[in-house]
C-alpha positions in Angstrom: 20.2 -0.4 -6.0 21.8 -0.7 -2.5 24.1 -3.6 -1.9 21.7 -5.0 0.9 18.6 -4.8 -1.4 20.6 -6.8 -4.1 21.7 -9.3 -1.5 18.1 -9.9 -0.4 17.0 -10.3 -3.9 19.5 -13.0 -4.9 19.3 -15.0 -1.6 15.6 -15.0 -0.9 13.6 -18.2 -1.3 11.1 -18.7 -4.1 7.6 -18.0 -3.7 5.1 -20.8 -3.0 2.0 -21.6 -5.0 -0.8 -24.2 -4.9 -3.2 -21.8 -2.9 -5.1 -18.7 -3.6 -3.1 -15.7 -2.6 -2.7 -12.1 -3.3 0.2 -9.7 -3.6 -0.5 -6.2 -2.4 1.6 -3.1 -2.3 1.4 -1.3 -5.8 -0.3 2.0 -6.0 -1.9 1.4 -9.4 -3.3 -1.4 -11.6 -1.2 -4.4 -12.6 -0.1 -4.3 -16.2 2.3 -7.2 -16.5 3.5 -10.2 -14.7 6.6 -12.4 -15.2 7.6 -15.6 -13.3 11.4 -16.8 -13.0 12.2 -20.5 -13.2 13.0 -20.4 -9.3 9.3 -19.1 -8.9 10.2 -15.4 -8.2 7.4 -13.1 -9.3 7.8 -9.7 -10.9 4.9 -7.2 -11.4 4.7 -4.2 -13.6 2.2 -1.5 -12.5 0.6 1.8 -13.6 2.3 3.3 -10.4 5.7 3.6 -12.4 7.2 0.6 -10.4 8.3 -3.0 -10.6 7.6 -5.1 -7.7 9.8 -8.2 -7.1 8.1 -10.6 -4.8 9.2 -13.3 -2.2 6.3 -13.8 -0.3 4.0 -10.9 0.6 6.7 -8.3 1.0 8.1 -6.8 -2.3 11.4 -5.3 -3.3 10.5 -2.1 -5.3 12.5 -1.5 -8.4 12.0 2.4 -9.0 13.4 4.1 -12.2 10.7 4.4 -14.7 9.1 7.8 -15.1 5.7 6.6 -16.3 3.6 3.4 -16.2 5.5 0.1 -16.5 3.7 -2.2 -19.1 5.9 -5.3 -19.3 8.4 -7.3 -17.4 10.4 -10.3 -18.4 13.0 -12.4 -16.5 16.4 -12.9 -18.3 17.4 -15.4 -15.6 16.8 -15.8 -11.9 18.9 -12.7 -11.0 18.2 -10.5 -14.0 14.9 -8.9 -15.4 14.0 -6.4 -18.0 11.1 -3.9 -17.7 9.5 -1.4 -20.1 6.7 1.1 -20.2 5.1 4.4 -21.2 8.4 6.3 -20.6 9.8 4.7 -23.9 12.6 3.0 -22.0 13.8 -0.5 -21.5 15.6 -1.1 -18.2 17.8 -3.9 -17.1 17.7 -4.9 -13.3 19.6 -5.0 -10.8 20.5 -1.4 -11.3 17.8 -0.1 -13.6 20.3 0.7 -16.5 18.5 1.9 -19.6 19.0 -0.9 -22.1 17.2 0.8 -25.0 14.9 3.7 -25.8 12.0 3.9 -28.4 10.0 7.0 -29.6 6.8 5.6 -28.3 5.5 3.6 -25.3 6.6 0.0 -25.0 3.8 -2.7 -24.7 5.6 -6.1 -25.0 9.1 -7.8 -24.1 10.7 -11.1 -25.1 14.0 -12.7 -24.2 15.8 -14.8 -26.8 16.4 -18.6 -26.2 20.1 -18.0 -25.6 19.3 -15.2 -23.2 21.6 -12.8 -25.2 19.0 -10.5 -26.6 15.8 -8.7 -25.6 13.2 -7.8 -28.1 10.6 -4.9 -27.4 7.3 -4.1 -29.0 6.6 -0.3 -29.3 3.8 1.9 -30.4 6.2 3.8 -32.4 5.7 1.1 -35.0 9.1 -0.5 -34.6 10.7 -3.6 -32.8 13.7 -3.2 -30.7 16.5 -5.7 -30.6 18.7 -5.0 -27.6 21.9 -7.2 -26.8 22.2 -7.9 -23.1 26.1 -7.4 -23.1 25.5 -3.6 -23.7 26.3 -3.5 -27.2 24.1 -1.1 -29.4 20.6 -2.2 -30.2 18.8 -1.7 -33.4 15.2 -1.2 -34.6 13.2 -3.3 -37.0 10.6 -1.4 -39.1 7.9 -2.9 -41.2 4.6 -2.6 -39.4 2.3 0.1 -40.5 1.1 0.9 -36.9 2.2 0.2 -33.3 3.5 -3.1 -32.2 1.9 -4.8 -29.2 3.7 -8.1 -28.7 6.9 -10.1 -29.6 7.8 -13.7 -29.0 10.8 -15.7 -30.0 11.0 -19.1 -31.8 13.4 -21.7 -30.6 15.8 -20.9 -33.5 16.0 -17.3 -32.5 13.6 -15.8 -35.2 11.0 -13.4 -34.0 7.2 -13.1 -34.3 5.6 -9.7 -33.9 1.8 -8.6 -33.5 0.5 -5.1 -34.3 -2.2 -2.8 -34.3 -2.1 -3.1 -37.9 -3.6 -6.4 -37.6 -0.6 -8.5 -38.9 1.6 -11.1 -37.3 5.0 -11.0 -38.9 8.2 -13.2 -38.8 11.6 -11.7 -38.6 15.3 -12.9 -39.0 16.9 -11.5 -36.0 20.4 -12.0 -37.5 19.8 -9.8 -40.5 16.9 -7.7 -39.2 14.9 -8.5 -42.3 11.1 -9.4 -42.4 10.8 -12.9 -43.6 7.0 -13.0 -44.2 3.5 -12.0 -43.1 2.0 -15.0 -41.1 -1.5 -13.5 -40.3 -3.5 -10.7 -41.6 -6.4 -10.1 -39.2 -9.1 -7.5 -39.5 -8.5 -5.9 -36.2 -5.3 -5.2 -34.1 -3.6 -8.2 -32.6 -2.8 -7.6 -28.9 -1.2 -10.8 -27.7 1.1 -13.6 -29.0 2.1 -17.0 -27.5 4.3 -19.6 -29.3 4.2 -23.2 -28.1 7.3 -25.5 -28.3 4.9 -28.1 -29.8 4.6 -25.9 -32.9 1.6 -23.7 -32.7 1.1 -20.1 -32.4 -1.8 -18.5 -30.4 -3.0 -14.8 -30.8 -5.6 -12.6 -29.2 -7.1 -9.6 -31.0 -9.1 -6.4 -30.2 -12.1 -7.9 -31.7 -12.2 -10.9 -29.2 -10.6 -13.4 -31.4 -8.7 -16.1 -29.7 -7.1 -18.3 -32.5 -4.4 -21.0 -32.8 -2.6 -21.1 -36.0 0.5 -22.8 -37.8 3.3 -20.4 -37.0 4.8 -21.0 -40.6 1.8 -20.7 -42.7 -0.9 -18.9 -40.6 -3.3 -21.9 -41.3 -6.1 -22.2 -38.5 -5.7 -25.0 -36.2 -8.4 -24.0 -33.6 -10.7 -21.0 -32.7 -11.9 -20.2 -29.3 -13.5 -16.9 -29.9 -16.3 -15.9 -27.4 -18.5 -12.8 -27.4 -16.0 -11.0 -25.2 -13.5 -8.4 -26.2 -10.8 -7.2 -26.4 -8.3 -10.1 -25.6 -5.6 -8.5 -23.3 -3.5 -11.4 -22.0 -2.3 -14.8 -23.0 -0.1 -17.2 -21.0 1.1 -20.9 -21.6 1.7 -23.3 -18.8 5.4 -24.5 -18.3 4.4 -28.0 -19.6 2.3 -26.5 -22.6 -0.8 -28.3 -21.6 -2.8 -25.0 -20.7 -3.3 -21.7 -22.4 -4.9 -19.0 -20.3 -6.7 -16.1 -21.9 -7.6 -12.9 -20.3 -10.2 -10.3 -21.7 -11.7 -6.9 -21.4 -14.7 -8.2 -19.4 -12.8 -9.8 -16.7 -12.8 -13.5 -17.6 -9.9 -16.0 -17.5 -10.5 -18.7 -20.1 -8.3 -22.0 -19.6 -7.8 -24.0 -22.8 -6.6 -27.6 -22.7 -4.1 -27.6 -25.5 -4.0 -31.5 -25.7 -7.8 -31.9 -26.5 -8.3 -28.3 -27.8 -11.2 -27.9 -25.4 -12.1 -25.0 -22.9 -11.3 -26.6 -19.5 -12.4 -23.5 -17.4 -14.1 -20.1 -18.0 -13.8 -18.2 -14.9 -15.1 -14.7 -14.1 -12.1 -13.4 -12.3 -13.2 -9.9 -11.7 -16.6 -8.2 -11.8 -15.0 -4.8 -12.5 -12.8 -4.2 -15.4 -10.4 -6.2 -17.5 -7.7 -8.9 -17.0 -4.5 -7.2 -18.3 -1.9 -9.6 -17.2 -1.6 -13.4 -17.0 1.3 -15.8 -15.9 1.6 -19.3 -14.7 3.5 -20.2 -11.6 6.9 -21.9 -12.3 5.4 -25.2 -11.5 2.2 -24.6 -13.5 -0.1 -25.2 -10.5 -1.2 -21.6 -10.3 -2.4 -18.9 -12.5 -1.4 -15.3 -11.6 -3.5 -12.3 -12.8 -3.6 -8.6 -12.7 -6.1 -5.9 -13.6 -7.7 -2.7 -12.4 -7.1 -3.6 -8.8 -3.8 -2.7 -7.0 -2.9 -6.3 -6.4 -2.0 -9.4 -8.2 -4.1 -12.5 -7.6 -3.1 -16.1 -8.0 -5.5 -19.2 -8.1 -4.8 -22.9 -8.2 -5.4 -23.9 -11.8 -7.4 -27.1 -10.4 -9.9 -24.8 -8.5 -10.6 -21.7 -10.3 -14.0 -21.3 -8.9 -13.5 -19.4 -5.7 -12.5 -15.8 -4.7 -12.5 -13.2 -7.4 -10.1 -10.3 -7.8 -11.5 -7.8 -5.2 -10.7 -5.0 -3.0 -11.9 -1.4 -2.1 -13.9 0.1 -4.7 -11.7 2.5 -6.7 -13.3 6.0 -7.2 -12.9 5.7 -10.9 -15.3 2.8 -10.9 -18.1 4.4 -8.8 -21.3 4.9 -10.7 -21.3 8.4 -12.2 -24.8 9.0 -10.9 -23.5 8.3 -7.3 -21.1 11.5 -7.6 -21.6 15.2 -7.9 -19.9 16.7 -10.8 -16.6 17.7 -9.1 -16.1 14.3 -7.8 -16.8 12.8 -11.0 -14.1 14.8 -12.7 -11.6 13.8 -10.1 -12.7 10.1 -10.5 -12.1 10.4 -14.3 -9.0 12.6 -14.5 -7.1 12.4 -11.2 -8.0 9.3 -9.0 -6.0 6.6 -10.7 -2.7 8.4 -10.1 -3.3 10.5 -7.0 -4.4 9.7 -3.4 -6.1 12.1 -1.0 -4.4 10.6 2.0 -1.4 12.3 3.7 1.1 9.8 2.0 1.3 9.2 -1.9 0.8 5.4 -1.5 3.2 4.4 -4.3 0.8 6.1 -6.8 1.8 7.2 -10.2 1.5 10.8 -9.0 2.0 12.6 -5.6 -0.7 12.8 -2.9 -3.1 15.8 -3.3 -3.5 16.0 0.4 -2.8 19.6 1.5 -2.6 20.8 -2.3 -3.9 24.3 -2.0 -1.0 26.7 -1.3 1.6 24.0 -1.7 4.5 24.6 -4.1 4.7 22.1 -7.1 7.3 19.4 -6.6 7.4 19.5 -2.9 5.8 16.4 -1.6 8.7 14.6 0.2 7.6 11.0 -0.5 7.4 11.2 -4.3 10.0 11.3 -6.9 9.3 14.2 -9.4 10.6 14.8 -12.9 13.6 17.3 -13.0 11.2 19.9 -14.6 9.5 20.5 -11.3 12.7 20.7 -9.1 12.5 24.3 -7.6 9.2 25.0 -9.7 7.8 28.5 -9.1 4.2 27.0 -9.4 2.0 27.2 -6.3 -1.2 25.1 -6.5 -4.4 27.4 -6.2 -7.6 27.9 -8.2 -5.8 29.7 -11.0 -2.9 27.2 -11.4 -5.2 24.2 -11.3 -7.6 25.8 -13.8 -4.7 26.5 -16.1 -3.4 23.0 -15.7 -6.6 21.3 -17.1 -7.5 24.2 -19.4 -4.0 24.1 -21.4 -3.1 20.5 -20.5 -0.2 19.4 -18.6 2.1 19.1 -21.7 1.7 22.9 -22.3 1.4 24.1 -18.7 4.3 22.0 -17.4 6.2 20.9 -20.4 8.4 17.7 -19.7 6.5 16.6 -16.6 5.3 13.0 -16.0 1.8 13.8 -15.9 -0.2 12.4 -18.8 -1.7 14.6 -21.6 -5.3 15.4 -20.7 -7.6 18.4 -20.6 -10.9 19.5 -19.1 -12.3 21.8 -21.7 -15.5 22.9 -20.1 -14.9 25.8 -17.7 -17.8 24.7 -15.6 -16.3 21.2 -15.2 -13.0 22.7 -14.2 -14.7 24.9 -11.6 -16.4 22.0 -10.1 -13.3 20.0 -9.8 -11.5 22.8 -8.1 -14.3 23.1 -5.6 -14.1 19.3 -4.9 -10.4 19.4 -4.6 -10.5 22.4 -2.0 -12.8 20.4 0.2 -11.3 16.9 -0.3 -7.6 17.9 -0.1 -7.8 20.1 3.0 -6.3 18.5 6.1 -9.4 17.1 7.9 -11.5 17.7 4.8 -14.1 15.7 3.3 -15.5 14.8 0.0 
């Protein structure tokens, strides 16, 4: 990171709240949100980047080689991010703090700010000292780990695809006990300083339990699934719940009543939630390429909205080639002359172009000087074999189009849509 960028980051004024606002600039869905005590906001996106916001103009933290799923502030000047490239990075600088063998879904910072915990789909929990000392992995879950959260005394809770919530001694690295055994995967955890633990699960369960025994305190399960985001207000009086059907439910933790149940988006899930530092606003992210924020006292106005992404158009409104593009390509690639901070380079002018040659996109090293030229044959091979076999080591996610007719239709669509001045 350049010195001027770092100076701007450290000296800029905190973001304001108390009104509805949006933060736009990412090139993909918003996967995670964190808020510093100063009010500074960080967003993690499918576009491989972290956005650091002071008002509407972001500072971009680039370094991850795949989608960024989680971000957490260590203090007002440092933050940690993690994602699908298996790495944990410390900012400023983007130093790799730790590495898993699977994508990382969750992060937590210890109460004394000396340690970061990571939850990975390799089935392990990472403990990474912020002083640069070697980290270690805690093993015990039978499947991937989705979320971690620290107790005030430094112990750690973890939630897993295996349906369990477990408690760990971080000093010794030993599992103390299983707190909850749920019938479905547990996605999210929040621990209150007042002594209760909230969790959200794949089957739509939103439950409050005793963090020591697992005894149920309250249940707010509705007919919506899965639960994808939880956030606790700074004063602990509100618990926000985001689900796969686009709702944000606000729970009053003093009366254990639902205070608000708001349809935040009509298209897709709520993947990320965080309260503003003063607790007056709730920030949310989902499929849209923007973070939205509402005053908690007035969550009945504008919804998360924007231009309709092609991957959400009705299939019957598209011919087969466009349908294949929408399903396989559109979330990562633009058809405009610039790449637009997407997870992949623009496809504008694709045919006849050498792979790895778009100037406004940062490729993986494997494509530096690649002999591949994009044409009917190479695009067909890419989706016939899959990117992991056609270009081993590239950042393109593993996917195939097994039907030859579907590949032919996609190629025909791409030839029309990517030509300079071309049409869909």
